[in-house]
Each structure stands twice: as C-alpha cells, then as structure tokens.
Steps between C-alpha positions, in 0.01 A plus 500: 500500500624325810460817695141543365422145619648557846296826515178322396572218756541749786169658405329167485636388835398836660141468361485126614605616845240783498230257378591253775491760761152614384381159487614437853356802637172423316503145648557637853215746466273238374603270778436759761149562353440112503619475859267777622204321301597158638481626869169689415351175357609312810357760737172486304484113523569445121752242547528366145553860368752562777711204409480583132634849577779370734602249228533802259732677738718189531513478125587869442772510760626148568792629716246638743287193515645342812387798690126452423384334822169642439475295176573188713207572717266561214613181339408319824145629482489414126582139577833502316684344791811387307544833355431659852774275637745593231432873559580481876804284444620780255401774746742331761793574274440882552350492852640208686399607852119520455289262700188606310666365173561158671149499631348553162722240339370265758158578405553445136651172547254378754224581244683338215632200697438462887588667818764236579680571166458875564692461830770294341548775231476803731738768375773603742500848624743746656421741788153655480487737792134569455283372793371225476658382190754260660203336687290491176784315324525254797121443476505412131802256584265334749713581802280780662133529573298773354398606857876577574512710184211718618651523844824630358331742272341684797271790447681698231294562201751387240624189687145407584389534151779274361436240770143476408572496127754228496320286777198517275686396194671226689170365646358502147798291354423249787148482409366667822265726312297633804826618667644634181192714445504639855855614444464631151187690605709650788788598257243653243357749766507864408718592799797305344482682173799738560701244686459233234539699188484295187480180714170631656373516150606146457320409835177664369525327156554167684206545721275580194631177315465297833131613539418418141626152565828542292 
C-alpha cells in the first residue's frame, strides 16, 4: 500500500511538473504574441490598445516585465504617468546604464508633477557610450544647453536622430512647444527610419499626437 502510494505520488508530481511546463510555455507564447501586437498597435497610433497588450505581457510573464521599456513609452502617451514612472524605475534594475531610460523617467515625472521634481528624481545612470547620450543626460539635468547636444551629435544619422528626439521631448517638458515641434519633426523624418529603429516609430507617433494637440 505504501509503495503504491509512493508510486502514485511520483506520477502525480511528474504530471504536475509537465502541466506547469506546458502552462509556462503557453504563457510565453501568448506573451510573445501580445508583445508583437502591442508594438503593432503603437506603430499604428492605437495607444490604448498598445498599452492593453503590453499590460497583458507584463501579467503573463511578470519576471520579464522590467525589460518592457516600450510599455513605459506607451504608458506615457496614454497619460498613465505614475505607471510610466514605475516602469522606467523597474527597467533601471535590468538596464542601469541607459540614458534614454532616465530621460523617459524624467518626462513621466515632469508630466505627473513638475520639471523641478523630475530633475530632483532623475535616475542615476552608468556609462552610456552612445553619442550624444552623456550630453542628453546633462541637458535633462539642466547643466547643458540643447545647442551643445546638437553640436556633439555631429552629422552622423544615429547621433543626430537621438539629439533631435530628446531635445524635442525636453523642450516639450519645458513648455516650449514651437521648439519641441521643430525637433520632433526633424527626428520623425524618413531619412532617420533605419538609424532610429523603434525610437523613430516613437518620434512619428509623437509628431502625430503633437499635431493633433495631444
């Protein structure tokens, strides 16, 4: 009887492990589909749908949620600034050197509270070797002018794109809408599509929302 019970327990545990593996695999597959859907919605300008799909990813694979910086950006455009802030704070735990993460965190806090509080709460970053990221960080700190960021960026497509994008976002946070529009429009130009990748999609989405008065 005892042997039979032990044998049954072993079969039960083996089945439980198998079902757990299947469930985990199914969750990962569903999360991948939701992630692709979330990014497609964002590219199409469907912000609410994008956020909902990103939230699904975070729910299905919570251990992967800190990596979802794209979710943080979508939350920003959805107006969920506190959730946006939390996402970028979480992302810092897995990507502590990324200046872009600190910049988006700044933007979320500036919208939810104020530019002054955003500066006070700026996330520290490690070495980000991309040009002109160190200067972008200094600009958000208030210690470097946007003109100097552009000067450091030079004429390289990638560095120029990121300079225009983050100068535009910074000017918008300061309430300088005309200056912001000029730089966002520059970043959204077709010639930066390859250099900017997903962030070029962000620039184009931002321009569309900006022009709608959002």
